[in-house]
PDB file of N, CA, C and O in Angstrom:
ATOM      1  N   MET A   1      98.786  94.273  74.098  1.00  0.00           N
ATOM      2  CA  MET A   1      99.299  93.964  75.419  1.00  0.00           C
ATOM      3  C   MET A   1      98.543  92.790  76.047  1.00  0.00           C
ATOM      4  O   MET A   1      99.125  91.981  76.771  1.00  0.00           O
ATOM      5  N   VAL A   2      97.266  92.709  75.766  1.00  0.00           N
ATOM      6  CA  VAL A   2      96.477  91.604  76.315  1.00  0.00           C
ATOM      7  C   VAL A   2      96.980  90.277  75.759  1.00  0.00           C
ATOM      8  O   VAL A   2      97.086  89.291  76.488  1.00  0.00           O
ATOM      9  N   GLU A   3      97.290  90.259  74.468  1.00  0.00           N
ATOM     10  CA  GLU A   3      97.784  89.031  73.850  1.00  0.00           C
ATOM     11  C   GLU A   3      99.158  88.651  74.405  1.00  0.00           C
ATOM     12  O   GLU A   3      99.447  87.470  74.598  1.00  0.00           O
ATOM     13  N   ARG A   4     100.001  89.648  74.659  1.00  0.00           N
ATOM     14  CA  ARG A   4     101.314  89.361  75.258  1.00  0.00           C
ATOM     15  C   ARG A   4     101.157  88.722  76.628  1.00  0.00           C
ATOM     16  O   ARG A   4     101.865  87.781  76.985  1.00  0.00           O
ATOM     17  N   GLU A   5     100.200  89.266  77.390  1.00  0.00           N
ATOM     18  CA  GLU A   5      99.966  88.735  78.735  1.00  0.00           C
ATOM     19  C   GLU A   5      99.444  87.297  78.664  1.00  0.00           C
ATOM     20  O   GLU A   5      99.821  86.463  79.488  1.00  0.00           O
ATOM     21  N   LYS A   6      98.591  87.005  77.699  1.00  0.00           N
ATOM     22  CA  LYS A   6      98.088  85.636  77.523  1.00  0.00           C
ATOM     23  C   LYS A   6      99.229  84.694  77.139  1.00  0.00           C
ATOM     24  O   LYS A   6      99.278  83.548  77.585  1.00  0.00           O
ATOM     25  N   LYS A   7     100.138  85.189  76.311  1.00  0.00           N
ATOM     26  CA  LYS A   7     101.299  84.387  75.910  1.00  0.00           C
ATOM     27  C   LYS A   7     102.172  84.082  77.123  1.00  0.00           C
ATOM     28  O   LYS A   7     102.654  82.962  77.289  1.00  0.00           O
ATOM     29  N   ARG A   8     102.368  85.097  77.972  1.00  0.00           N
ATOM     30  CA  ARG A   8     103.151  84.881  79.197  1.00  0.00           C
ATOM     31  C   ARG A   8     102.490  83.848  80.089  1.00  0.00           C
ATOM     32  O   ARG A   8     103.170  82.993  80.658  1.00  0.00           O
ATOM     33  N   GLU A   9     101.165  83.916  80.218  1.00  0.00           N
ATOM     34  CA  GLU A   9     100.447  82.945  81.054  1.00  0.00           C
ATOM     35  C   GLU A   9     100.635  81.528  80.531  1.00  0.00           C
ATOM     36  O   GLU A   9     100.814  80.594  81.312  1.00  0.00           O
ATOM     37  N   ARG A  10     100.596  81.364  79.200  1.00  0.00           N
ATOM     38  CA  ARG A  10     100.818  80.032  78.617  1.00  0.00           C
ATOM     39  C   ARG A  10     102.229  79.545  78.899  1.00  0.00           C
ATOM     40  O   ARG A  10     102.425  78.376  79.231  1.00  0.00           O
ATOM     41  N   LEU A  11     103.230  80.438  78.769  1.00  0.00           N
ATOM     42  CA  LEU A  11     104.614  80.043  79.019  1.00  0.00           C
ATOM     43  C   LEU A  11     104.835  79.673  80.477  1.00  0.00           C
ATOM     44  O   LEU A  11     105.544  78.712  80.776  1.00  0.00           O
ATOM     45  N   VAL A  12     104.232  80.434  81.386  1.00  0.00           N
ATOM     46  CA  VAL A  12     104.374  80.129  82.813  1.00  0.00           C
ATOM     47  C   VAL A  12     103.814  78.744  83.106  1.00  0.00           C
ATOM     48  O   VAL A  12     104.432  77.962  83.829  1.00  0.00           O
ATOM     49  N   ALA A  13     102.645  78.439  82.547  1.00  0.00           N
ATOM     50  CA  ALA A  13     102.034  77.127  82.768  1.00  0.00           C
ATOM     51  C   ALA A  13     102.867  76.010  82.136  1.00  0.00           C
ATOM     52  O   ALA A  13     103.001  74.928  82.709  1.00  0.00           O
ATOM     53  N   GLN A  14     103.418  76.275  80.973  1.00  0.00           N
ATOM     54  CA  GLN A  14     104.189  75.266  80.247  1.00  0.00           C
ATOM     55  C   GLN A  14     105.482  74.902  80.975  1.00  0.00           C
ATOM     56  O   GLN A  14     105.845  73.727  81.035  1.00  0.00           O
ATOM     57  N   TYR A  15     106.174  75.888  81.523  1.00  0.00           N
ATOM     58  CA  TYR A  15     107.478  75.654  82.137  1.00  0.00           C
ATOM     59  C   TYR A  15     107.440  75.567  83.664  1.00  0.00           C
ATOM     60  O   TYR A  15     108.497  75.503  84.293  1.00  0.00           O
ATOM     61  N   ALA A  16     106.265  75.563  84.270  1.00  0.00           N
ATOM     62  CA  ALA A  16     106.154  75.591  85.731  1.00  0.00           C
ATOM     63  C   ALA A  16     106.872  74.409  86.388  1.00  0.00           C
ATOM     64  O   ALA A  16     107.631  74.603  87.338  1.00  0.00           O
ATOM     65  N   GLU A  17     106.647  73.205  85.903  1.00  0.00           N
ATOM     66  CA  GLU A  17     107.265  72.019  86.515  1.00  0.00           C
ATOM     67  C   GLU A  17     108.779  72.035  86.358  1.00  0.00           C
ATOM     68  O   GLU A  17     109.510  71.733  87.302  1.00  0.00           O
ATOM     69  N   LYS A  18     109.246  72.387  85.174  1.00  0.00           N
ATOM     70  CA  LYS A  18     110.684  72.410  84.912  1.00  0.00           C
ATOM     71  C   LYS A  18     111.378  73.448  85.796  1.00  0.00           C
ATOM     72  O   LYS A  18     112.444  73.185  86.352  1.00  0.00           O
ATOM     73  N   ARG A  19     110.765  74.630  85.922  1.00  0.00           N
ATOM     74  CA  ARG A  19     111.335  75.688  86.760  1.00  0.00           C
ATOM     75  C   ARG A  19     111.359  75.257  88.230  1.00  0.00           C
ATOM     76  O   ARG A  19     112.333  75.504  88.941  1.00  0.00           O
ATOM     77  N   ALA A  20     110.284  74.617  88.675  1.00  0.00           N
ATOM     78  CA  ALA A  20     110.209  74.171  90.066  1.00  0.00           C
ATOM     79  C   ALA A  20     111.282  73.122  90.365  1.00  0.00           C
ATOM     80  O   ALA A  20     111.906  73.152  91.426  1.00  0.00           O
ATOM     81  N   ALA A  21     111.492  72.203  89.433  1.00  0.00           N
ATOM     82  CA  ALA A  21     112.508  71.163  89.629  1.00  0.00           C
ATOM     83  C   ALA A  21     113.910  71.777  89.687  1.00  0.00           C
ATOM     84  O   ALA A  21     114.716  71.413  90.544  1.00  0.00           O
ATOM     85  N   LEU A  22     114.195  72.706  88.774  1.00  0.00           N
ATOM     86  CA  LEU A  22     115.517  73.345  88.770  1.00  0.00           C
ATOM     87  C   LEU A  22     115.727  74.194  90.020  1.00  0.00           C
ATOM     88  O   LEU A  22     116.824  74.218  90.578  1.00  0.00           O
ATOM     89  N   ASN A  23     114.683  74.891  90.461  1.00  0.00           N
ATOM     90  CA  ASN A  23     114.806  75.690  91.686  1.00  0.00           C
ATOM     91  C   ASN A  23     115.027  74.801  92.901  1.00  0.00           C
ATOM     92  O   ASN A  23     115.758  75.181  93.816  1.00  0.00           O
ATOM     93  N   ALA A  24     114.406  73.623  92.925  1.00  0.00           N
ATOM     94  CA  ALA A  24     114.621  72.694  94.034  1.00  0.00           C
ATOM     95  C   ALA A  24     116.072  72.229  94.077  1.00  0.00           C
ATOM     96  O   ALA A  24     116.658  72.104  95.153  1.00  0.00           O
ATOM     97  N   ILE A  25     116.652  71.974  92.903  1.00  0.00           N
ATOM     98  CA  ILE A  25     118.060  71.568  92.840  1.00  0.00           C
ATOM     99  C   ILE A  25     118.966  72.710  93.296  1.00  0.00           C
ATOM    100  O   ILE A  25     119.917  72.493  94.047  1.00  0.00           O
ATOM    101  N   ILE A  26     118.669  73.914  92.843  1.00  0.00           N
ATOM    102  CA  ILE A  26     119.503  75.076  93.179  1.00  0.00           C
ATOM    103  C   ILE A  26     119.505  75.346  94.674  1.00  0.00           C
ATOM    104  O   ILE A  26     120.544  75.696  95.235  1.00  0.00           O
ATOM    105  N   HIS A  27     118.368  75.191  95.327  1.00  0.00           N
ATOM    106  CA  HIS A  27     118.262  75.519  96.756  1.00  0.00           C
ATOM    107  C   HIS A  27     118.596  74.357  97.684  1.00  0.00           C
ATOM    108  O   HIS A  27     118.577  74.523  98.904  1.00  0.00           O
ATOM    109  N   ASP A  28     118.903  73.183  97.129  1.00  0.00           N
ATOM    110  CA  ASP A  28     119.248  72.018  97.944  1.00  0.00           C
ATOM    111  C   ASP A  28     120.719  72.110  98.354  1.00  0.00           C
ATOM    112  O   ASP A  28     121.609  71.906  97.529  1.00  0.00           O
ATOM    113  N   GLN A  29     120.971  72.415  99.614  1.00  0.00           N
ATOM    114  CA  GLN A  29     122.334  72.624 100.117  1.00  0.00           C
ATOM    115  C   GLN A  29     123.147  71.331 100.190  1.00  0.00           C
ATOM    116  O   GLN A  29     124.374  71.378 100.267  1.00  0.00           O
ATOM    117  N   SER A  30     122.474  70.174 100.168  1.00  0.00           N
ATOM    118  CA  SER A  30     123.199  68.913 100.287  1.00  0.00           C
ATOM    119  C   SER A  30     123.876  68.502  98.974  1.00  0.00           C
ATOM    120  O   SER A  30     124.761  67.646  98.982  1.00  0.00           O
ATOM    121  N   LEU A  31     123.477  69.091  97.866  1.00  0.00           N
ATOM    122  CA  LEU A  31     124.074  68.752  96.569  1.00  0.00           C
ATOM    123  C   LEU A  31     125.397  69.485  96.373  1.00  0.00           C
ATOM    124  O   LEU A  31     125.621  70.527  96.988  1.00  0.00           O
ATOM    125  N   PRO A  32     126.279  68.953  95.521  1.00  0.00           N
ATOM    126  CA  PRO A  32     127.545  69.639  95.238  1.00  0.00           C
ATOM    127  C   PRO A  32     127.314  70.980  94.523  1.00  0.00           C
ATOM    128  O   PRO A  32     126.307  71.178  93.843  1.00  0.00           O
ATOM    129  N   VAL A  33     128.266  71.878  94.698  1.00  0.00           N
ATOM    130  CA  VAL A  33     128.143  73.231  94.153  1.00  0.00           C
ATOM    131  C   VAL A  33     128.091  73.213  92.626  1.00  0.00           C
ATOM    132  O   VAL A  33     127.320  73.963  92.026  1.00  0.00           O
ATOM    133  N   ASP A  34     128.903  72.365  91.995  1.00  0.00           N
ATOM    134  CA  ASP A  34     128.926  72.365  90.529  1.00  0.00           C
ATOM    135  C   ASP A  34     127.595  71.882  89.941  1.00  0.00           C
ATOM    136  O   ASP A  34     127.175  72.366  88.890  1.00  0.00           O
ATOM    137  N   GLU A  35     126.937  70.945  90.601  1.00  0.00           N
ATOM    138  CA  GLU A  35     125.639  70.473  90.125  1.00  0.00           C
ATOM    139  C   GLU A  35     124.586  71.570  90.270  1.00  0.00           C
ATOM    140  O   GLU A  35     123.749  71.764  89.388  1.00  0.00           O
ATOM    141  N   ARG A  36     124.641  72.281  91.393  1.00  0.00           N
ATOM    142  CA  ARG A  36     123.699  73.387  91.609  1.00  0.00           C
ATOM    143  C   ARG A  36     123.947  74.511  90.607  1.00  0.00           C
ATOM    144  O   ARG A  36     123.005  75.154  90.145  1.00  0.00           O
ATOM    145  N   PHE A  37     125.216  74.747  90.272  1.00  0.00           N
ATOM    146  CA  PHE A  37     125.555  75.788  89.303  1.00  0.00           C
ATOM    147  C   PHE A  37     125.046  75.420  87.906  1.00  0.00           C
ATOM    148  O   PHE A  37     124.545  76.280  87.180  1.00  0.00           O
ATOM    149  N   LYS A  38     125.172  74.151  87.534  1.00  0.00           N
ATOM    150  CA  LYS A  38     124.658  73.698  86.238  1.00  0.00           C
ATOM    151  C   LYS A  38     123.139  73.877  86.163  1.00  0.00           C
ATOM    152  O   LYS A  38     122.599  74.246  85.120  1.00  0.00           O
ATOM    153  N   ALA A  39     122.462  73.611  87.277  1.00  0.00           N
ATOM    154  CA  ALA A  39     121.009  73.792  87.316  1.00  0.00           C
ATOM    155  C   ALA A  39     120.642  75.268  87.164  1.00  0.00           C
ATOM    156  O   ALA A  39     119.640  75.598  86.529  1.00  0.00           O
ATOM    157  N   SER A  40     121.447  76.151  87.744  1.00  0.00           N
ATOM    158  CA  SER A  40     121.160  77.584  87.602  1.00  0.00           C
ATOM    159  C   SER A  40     121.393  78.050  86.172  1.00  0.00           C
ATOM    160  O   SER A  40     120.690  78.938  85.688  1.00  0.00           O
ATOM    161  N   LEU A  41     122.377  77.458  85.488  1.00  0.00           N
ATOM    162  CA  LEU A  41     122.593  77.797  84.081  1.00  0.00           C
ATOM    163  C   LEU A  41     121.429  77.315  83.215  1.00  0.00           C
ATOM    164  O   LEU A  41     121.003  78.014  82.295  1.00  0.00           O
ATOM    165  N   LYS A  42     120.917  76.120  83.509  1.00  0.00           N
ATOM    166  CA  LYS A  42     119.763  75.610  82.764  1.00  0.00           C
ATOM    167  C   LYS A  42     118.536  76.492  82.997  1.00  0.00           C
ATOM    168  O   LYS A  42     117.757  76.748  82.079  1.00  0.00           O
ATOM    169  N   LEU A  43     118.380  76.949  84.240  1.00  0.00           N
ATOM    170  CA  LEU A  43     117.260  77.831  84.556  1.00  0.00           C
ATOM    171  C   LEU A  43     117.381  79.146  83.782  1.00  0.00           C
ATOM    172  O   LEU A  43     116.376  79.692  83.326  1.00  0.00           O
ATOM    173  N   ALA A  44     118.589  79.647  83.637  1.00  0.00           N
ATOM    174  CA  ALA A  44     118.807  80.895  82.914  1.00  0.00           C
ATOM    175  C   ALA A  44     118.537  80.745  81.414  1.00  0.00           C
ATOM    176  O   ALA A  44     118.241  81.731  80.738  1.00  0.00           O
ATOM    177  N   GLU A  45     118.635  79.528  80.896  1.00  0.00           N
ATOM    178  CA  GLU A  45     118.382  79.295  79.472  1.00  0.00           C
ATOM    179  C   GLU A  45     116.894  79.273  79.133  1.00  0.00           C
ATOM    180  O   GLU A  45     116.524  79.419  77.968  1.00  0.00           O
ATOM    181  N   LEU A  46     116.038  79.092  80.140  1.00  0.00           N
ATOM    182  CA  LEU A  46     114.595  79.080  79.889  1.00  0.00           C
ATOM    183  C   LEU A  46     114.132  80.479  79.490  1.00  0.00           C
ATOM    184  O   LEU A  46     114.787  81.466  79.826  1.00  0.00           O
ATOM    185  N   PRO A  47     113.005  80.573  78.776  1.00  0.00           N
ATOM    186  CA  PRO A  47     112.513  81.894  78.373  1.00  0.00           C
ATOM    187  C   PRO A  47     112.206  82.783  79.577  1.00  0.00           C
ATOM    188  O   PRO A  47     111.700  82.310  80.594  1.00  0.00           O
ATOM    189  N   ARG A  48     112.511  84.050  79.453  1.00  0.00           N
ATOM    190  CA  ARG A  48     112.264  84.983  80.552  1.00  0.00           C
ATOM    191  C   ARG A  48     110.791  85.063  80.901  1.00  0.00           C
ATOM    192  O   ARG A  48     110.427  85.153  82.073  1.00  0.00           O
ATOM    193  N   ASN A  49     109.949  85.031  79.889  1.00  0.00           N
ATOM    194  CA  ASN A  49     108.516  85.161  80.128  1.00  0.00           C
ATOM    195  C   ASN A  49     107.893  83.917  80.753  1.00  0.00           C
ATOM    196  O   ASN A  49     106.690  83.895  81.012  1.00  0.00           O
ATOM    197  N   SER A  50     108.688  82.889  80.996  1.00  0.00           N
ATOM    198  CA  SER A  50     108.153  81.703  81.660  1.00  0.00           C
ATOM    199  C   SER A  50     108.210  81.850  83.181  1.00  0.00           C
ATOM    200  O   SER A  50     107.753  80.966  83.906  1.00  0.00           O
ATOM    201  N   SER A  51     108.763  82.952  83.661  1.00  0.00           N
ATOM    202  CA  SER A  51     108.808  83.217  85.093  1.00  0.00           C
ATOM    203  C   SER A  51     107.487  83.830  85.545  1.00  0.00           C
ATOM    204  O   SER A  51     106.947  84.712  84.876  1.00  0.00           O
ATOM    205  N   ALA A  52     106.972  83.368  86.669  1.00  0.00           N
ATOM    206  CA  ALA A  52     105.677  83.847  87.162  1.00  0.00           C
ATOM    207  C   ALA A  52     105.735  85.316  87.573  1.00  0.00           C
ATOM    208  O   ALA A  52     104.700  85.982  87.598  1.00  0.00           O
ATOM    209  N   THR A  53     106.911  85.832  87.892  1.00  0.00           N
ATOM    210  CA  THR A  53     107.016  87.230  88.304  1.00  0.00           C
ATOM    211  C   THR A  53     106.842  88.189  87.142  1.00  0.00           C
ATOM    212  O   THR A  53     106.675  89.390  87.355  1.00  0.00           O
ATOM    213  N   ARG A  54     106.878  87.685  85.915  1.00  0.00           N
ATOM    214  CA  ARG A  54     106.692  88.545  84.746  1.00  0.00           C
ATOM    215  C   ARG A  54     105.216  88.810  84.449  1.00  0.00           C
ATOM    216  O   ARG A  54     104.896  89.672  83.631  1.00  0.00           O
ATOM    217  N   LEU A  55     104.317  88.074  85.106  1.00  0.00           N
ATOM    218  CA  LEU A  55     102.889  88.273  84.884  1.00  0.00           C
ATOM    219  C   LEU A  55     102.419  89.563  85.549  1.00  0.00           C
ATOM    220  O   LEU A  55     102.928  89.954  86.600  1.00  0.00           O
ATOM    221  N   HIS A  56     101.455  90.210  84.931  1.00  0.00           N
ATOM    222  CA  HIS A  56     100.896  91.437  85.484  1.00  0.00           C
ATOM    223  C   HIS A  56      99.380  91.365  85.339  1.00  0.00           C
ATOM    224  O   HIS A  56      98.870  90.973  84.289  1.00  0.00           O
ATOM    225  N   ASN A  57      98.664  91.743  86.391  1.00  0.00           N
ATOM    226  CA  ASN A  57      97.203  91.708  86.340  1.00  0.00           C
ATOM    227  C   ASN A  57      96.681  92.778  85.392  1.00  0.00           C
ATOM    228  O   ASN A  57      97.087  93.938  85.472  1.00  0.00           O
ATOM    229  N   ARG A  58      95.784  92.387  84.497  1.00  0.00           N
ATOM    230  CA  ARG A  58      95.184  93.322  83.549  1.00  0.00           C
ATOM    231  C   ARG A  58      93.684  93.071  83.459  1.00  0.00           C
ATOM    232  O   ARG A  58      93.216  91.950  83.660  1.00  0.00           O
ATOM    233  N   CYS A  59      92.939  94.129  83.153  1.00  0.00           N
ATOM    234  CA  CYS A  59      91.503  94.028  82.936  1.00  0.00           C
ATOM    235  C   CYS A  59      91.265  93.095  81.749  1.00  0.00           C
ATOM    236  O   CYS A  59      91.919  93.226  80.714  1.00  0.00           O
ATOM    237  N   GLN A  60      90.333  92.158  81.897  1.00  0.00           N
ATOM    238  CA  GLN A  60      90.073  91.202  80.827  1.00  0.00           C
ATOM    239  C   GLN A  60      89.347  91.825  79.647  1.00  0.00           C
ATOM    240  O   GLN A  60      89.393  91.287  78.541  1.00  0.00           O
ATOM    241  N   LEU A  61      88.682  92.942  79.863  1.00  0.00           N
ATOM    242  CA  LEU A  61      87.946  93.571  78.764  1.00  0.00           C
ATOM    243  C   LEU A  61      88.776  94.605  78.013  1.00  0.00           C
ATOM    244  O   LEU A  61      88.728  94.674  76.785  1.00  0.00           O
ATOM    245  N   THR A  62      89.539  95.410  78.755  1.00  0.00           N
ATOM    246  CA  THR A  62      90.267  96.511  78.118  1.00  0.00           C
ATOM    247  C   THR A  62      91.770  96.334  78.114  1.00  0.00           C
ATOM    248  O   THR A  62      92.454  96.943  77.291  1.00  0.00           O
ATOM    249  N   GLY A  63      92.313  95.508  79.018  1.00  0.00           N
ATOM    250  CA  GLY A  63      93.756  95.337  79.119  1.00  0.00           C
ATOM    251  C   GLY A  63      94.421  96.368  79.999  1.00  0.00           C
ATOM    252  O   GLY A  63      95.648  96.407  80.077  1.00  0.00           O
ATOM    253  N   ARG A  64      93.643  97.208  80.668  1.00  0.00           N
ATOM    254  CA  ARG A  64      94.192  98.251  81.530  1.00  0.00           C
ATOM    255  C   ARG A  64      94.925  97.620  82.718  1.00  0.00           C
ATOM    256  O   ARG A  64      94.363  96.760  83.396  1.00  0.00           O
ATOM    257  N   PRO A  65      96.189  98.039  82.983  1.00  0.00           N
ATOM    258  CA  PRO A  65      96.959  97.424  84.062  1.00  0.00           C
ATOM    259  C   PRO A  65      96.747  98.065  85.436  1.00  0.00           C
ATOM    260  O   PRO A  65      97.089  97.461  86.453  1.00  0.00           O
ATOM    261  N   HIS A  66      96.195  99.267  85.482  1.00  0.00           N
ATOM    262  CA  HIS A  66      96.043  99.980  86.757  1.00  0.00           C
ATOM    263  C   HIS A  66      94.608  99.879  87.262  1.00  0.00           C
ATOM    264  O   HIS A  66      93.683  99.614  86.494  1.00  0.00           O
ATOM    265  N   ALA A  67      94.439 100.094  88.557  1.00  0.00           N
ATOM    266  CA  ALA A  67      93.120 100.080  89.205  1.00  0.00           C
ATOM    267  C   ALA A  67      92.378  98.789  88.872  1.00  0.00           C
ATOM    268  O   ALA A  67      91.257  98.814  88.365  1.00  0.00           O
ATOM    269  N   TYR A  68      93.017  97.673  89.163  1.00  0.00           N
ATOM    270  CA  TYR A  68      92.520  96.341  88.819  1.00  0.00           C
ATOM    271  C   TYR A  68      91.910  95.698  90.061  1.00  0.00           C
ATOM    272  O   TYR A  68      92.532  95.673  91.123  1.00  0.00           O
ATOM    273  N   TYR A  69      90.689  95.177  89.922  1.00  0.00           N
ATOM    274  CA  TYR A  69      90.031  94.455  91.006  1.00  0.00           C
ATOM    275  C   TYR A  69      90.236  92.965  90.772  1.00  0.00           C
ATOM    276  O   TYR A  69      89.726  92.409  89.800  1.00  0.00           O
ATOM    277  N   ARG A  70      90.981  92.323  91.660  1.00  0.00           N
ATOM    278  CA  ARG A  70      91.334  90.910  91.478  1.00  0.00           C
ATOM    279  C   ARG A  70      90.121  90.000  91.460  1.00  0.00           C
ATOM    280  O   ARG A  70      90.040  89.067  90.661  1.00  0.00           O
ATOM    281  N   LYS A  71      89.178  90.279  92.350  1.00  0.00           N
ATOM    282  CA  LYS A  71      88.024  89.399  92.482  1.00  0.00           C
ATOM    283  C   LYS A  71      87.192  89.350  91.199  1.00  0.00           C
ATOM    284  O   LYS A  71      86.652  88.303  90.842  1.00  0.00           O
ATOM    285  N   LEU A  72      87.093  90.479  90.514  1.00  0.00           N
ATOM    286  CA  LEU A  72      86.278  90.559  89.302  1.00  0.00           C
ATOM    287  C   LEU A  72      87.100  90.527  88.025  1.00  0.00           C
ATOM    288  O   LEU A  72      86.552  90.356  86.936  1.00  0.00           O
ATOM    289  N   LYS A  73      88.419  90.690  88.152  1.00  0.00           N
ATOM    290  CA  LYS A  73      89.342  90.730  87.011  1.00  0.00           C
ATOM    291  C   LYS A  73      88.982  91.856  86.038  1.00  0.00           C
ATOM    292  O   LYS A  73      89.078  91.699  84.821  1.00  0.00           O
ATOM    293  N   LEU A  74      88.562  93.000  86.606  1.00  0.00           N
ATOM    294  CA  LEU A  74      88.191  94.168  85.822  1.00  0.00           C
ATOM    295  C   LEU A  74      88.870  95.406  86.374  1.00  0.00           C
ATOM    296  O   LEU A  74      89.257  95.446  87.541  1.00  0.00           O
ATOM    297  N   SER A  75      89.014  96.426  85.521  1.00  0.00           N
ATOM    298  CA  SER A  75      89.518  97.706  85.980  1.00  0.00           C
ATOM    299  C   SER A  75      88.363  98.503  86.591  1.00  0.00           C
ATOM    300  O   SER A  75      87.197  98.150  86.415  1.00  0.00           O
ATOM    301  N   ARG A  76      88.689  99.558  87.296  1.00  0.00           N
ATOM    302  CA  ARG A  76      87.657 100.363  87.964  1.00  0.00           C
ATOM    303  C   ARG A  76      86.703 100.991  86.950  1.00  0.00           C
ATOM    304  O   ARG A  76      85.514 101.147  87.229  1.00  0.00           O
ATOM    305  N   ILE A  77      87.212 101.343  85.796  1.00  0.00           N
ATOM    306  CA  ILE A  77      86.392 101.995  84.778  1.00  0.00           C
ATOM    307  C   ILE A  77      85.336 101.024  84.236  1.00  0.00           C
ATOM    308  O   ILE A  77      84.162 101.377  84.129  1.00  0.00           O
ATOM    309  N   MET A  78      85.757  99.810  83.898  1.00  0.00           N
ATOM    310  CA  MET A  78      84.812  98.814  83.389  1.00  0.00           C
ATOM    311  C   MET A  78      83.861  98.359  84.498  1.00  0.00           C
ATOM    312  O   MET A  78      82.699  98.054  84.230  1.00  0.00           O
ATOM    313  N   LEU A  79      84.343  98.314  85.726  1.00  0.00           N
ATOM    314  CA  LEU A  79      83.487  97.931  86.843  1.00  0.00           C
ATOM    315  C   LEU A  79      82.351  98.932  86.997  1.00  0.00           C
ATOM    316  O   LEU A  79      81.200  98.540  87.186  1.00  0.00           O
ATOM    317  N   ARG A  80      82.662 100.208  86.919  1.00  0.00           N
ATOM    318  CA  ARG A  80      81.636 101.238  87.037  1.00  0.00           C
ATOM    319  C   ARG A  80      80.665 101.191  85.854  1.00  0.00           C
ATOM    320  O   ARG A  80      79.452 101.313  86.026  1.00  0.00           O
ATOM    321  N   GLU A  81      81.214 101.015  84.665  1.00  0.00           N
ATOM    322  CA  GLU A  81      80.372 100.986  83.464  1.00  0.00           C
ATOM    323  C   GLU A  81      79.412  99.801  83.488  1.00  0.00           C
ATOM    324  O   GLU A  81      78.216  99.964  83.244  1.00  0.00           O
ATOM    325  N   LEU A  82      79.930  98.613  83.779  1.00  0.00           N
ATOM    326  CA  LEU A  82      79.075  97.421  83.826  1.00  0.00           C
ATOM    327  C   LEU A  82      78.084  97.497  84.980  1.00  0.00           C
ATOM    328  O   LEU A  82      76.951  97.031  84.864  1.00  0.00           O
ATOM    329  N   GLY A  83      78.519  98.090  86.101  1.00  0.00           N
ATOM    330  CA  GLY A  83      77.617  98.268  87.233  1.00  0.00           C
ATOM    331  C   GLY A  83      76.486  99.217  86.910  1.00  0.00           C
ATOM    332  O   GLY A  83      75.355  99.012  87.351  1.00  0.00           O
ATOM    333  N   SER A  84      76.778 100.249  86.149  1.00  0.00           N
ATOM    334  CA  SER A  84      75.749 101.220  85.758  1.00  0.00           C
ATOM    335  C   SER A  84      74.689 100.576  84.864  1.00  0.00           C
ATOM    336  O   SER A  84      73.508 100.913  84.949  1.00  0.00           O
ATOM    337  N   PHE A  85      75.115  99.655  84.012  1.00  0.00           N
ATOM    338  CA  PHE A  85      74.177  98.985  83.119  1.00  0.00           C
ATOM    339  C   PHE A  85      73.507  97.782  83.780  1.00  0.00           C
ATOM    340  O   PHE A  85      72.679  97.116  83.159  1.00  0.00           O
ATOM    341  N   GLY A  86      73.858  97.500  85.036  1.00  0.00           N
ATOM    342  CA  GLY A  86      73.240  96.397  85.755  1.00  0.00           C
ATOM    343  C   GLY A  86      73.708  95.027  85.316  1.00  0.00           C
ATOM    344  O   GLY A  86      72.970  94.050  85.447  1.00  0.00           O
ATOM    345  N   GLN A  87      74.927  94.936  84.794  1.00  0.00           N
ATOM    346  CA  GLN A  87      75.426  93.650  84.311  1.00  0.00           C
ATOM    347  C   GLN A  87      76.264  92.907  85.342  1.00  0.00           C
ATOM    348  O   GLN A  87      76.714  91.790  85.085  1.00  0.00           O
ATOM    349  N   ILE A  88      76.481  93.520  86.519  1.00  0.00           N
ATOM    350  CA  ILE A  88      77.170  92.835  87.608  1.00  0.00           C
ATOM    351  C   ILE A  88      76.138  92.602  88.710  1.00  0.00           C
ATOM    352  O   ILE A  88      75.609  93.566  89.263  1.00  0.00           O
ATOM    353  N   PRO A  89      75.842  91.345  89.040  1.00  0.00           N
ATOM    354  CA  PRO A  89      74.804  91.047  90.031  1.00  0.00           C
ATOM    355  C   PRO A  89      75.127  91.664  91.393  1.00  0.00           C
ATOM    356  O   PRO A  89      76.244  91.555  91.900  1.00  0.00           O
ATOM    357  N   GLY A  90      74.115  92.314  91.966  1.00  0.00           N
ATOM    358  CA  GLY A  90      74.272  92.891  93.297  1.00  0.00           C
ATOM    359  C   GLY A  90      74.908  94.255  93.322  1.00  0.00           C
ATOM    360  O   GLY A  90      75.022  94.846  94.396  1.00  0.00           O
ATOM    361  N   MET A  91      75.330  94.784  92.190  1.00  0.00           N
ATOM    362  CA  MET A  91      75.983  96.083  92.169  1.00  0.00           C
ATOM    363  C   MET A  91      75.028  97.127  91.590  1.00  0.00           C
ATOM    364  O   MET A  91      74.455  96.944  90.516  1.00  0.00           O
ATOM    365  N   VAL A  92      74.873  98.221  92.328  1.00  0.00           N
ATOM    366  CA  VAL A  92      74.030  99.312  91.901  1.00  0.00           C
ATOM    367  C   VAL A  92      74.845 100.586  91.942  1.00  0.00           C
ATOM    368  O   VAL A  92      75.558 100.831  92.915  1.00  0.00           O
ATOM    369  N   LYS A  93      74.754 101.397  90.912  1.00  0.00           N
ATOM    370  CA  LYS A  93      75.507 102.651  90.865  1.00  0.00           C
ATOM    371  C   LYS A  93      74.955 103.598  91.922  1.00  0.00           C
ATOM    372  O   LYS A  93      73.745 103.791  92.045  1.00  0.00           O
ATOM    373  N   SER A  94      75.860 104.171  92.667  1.00  0.00           N
ATOM    374  CA  SER A  94      75.478 105.101  93.705  1.00  0.00           C
ATOM    375  C   SER A  94      75.243 106.486  93.097  1.00  0.00           C
ATOM    376  O   SER A  94      76.052 106.969  92.305  1.00  0.00           O
ATOM    377  N   SER A  95      74.133 107.116  93.473  1.00  0.00           N
ATOM    378  CA  SER A  95      73.869 108.495  93.051  1.00  0.00           C
ATOM    379  C   SER A  95      73.053 109.181  94.121  1.00  0.00           C
ATOM    380  O   SER A  95      72.181 108.565  94.735  1.00  0.00           O
ATOM    381  N   TRP A  96      73.332 110.466  94.350  1.00  0.00           N
ATOM    382  CA  TRP A  96      72.605 111.203  95.380  1.00  0.00           C
ATOM    383  C   TRP A  96      72.413 112.624  94.992  1.00  0.00           C
ATOM    384  O   TRP A  96      71.818 113.395  95.744  1.00  0.00           O
TER     385      TRP A  96
END
């Protein structure tokens, strides 16, 4: 799953400009309808995984999709484990 997500990230970066240009044509109300329709067909021909909405945040170490901390790009489980071993600066495991 991690490799699939990396592949999606590459596709999003590769097709970002093309998608943006086609979306600009589609949303431009001053253009004729048939030209806008052709642009929407071209957009539909692009790979599905090139859309940014297909990306999902995953832990960089384990690939876990849930309980993800954006700032650290880790899941809660890896955050606790690395914090316990003192590998995250400023983080200390709480115990009482």
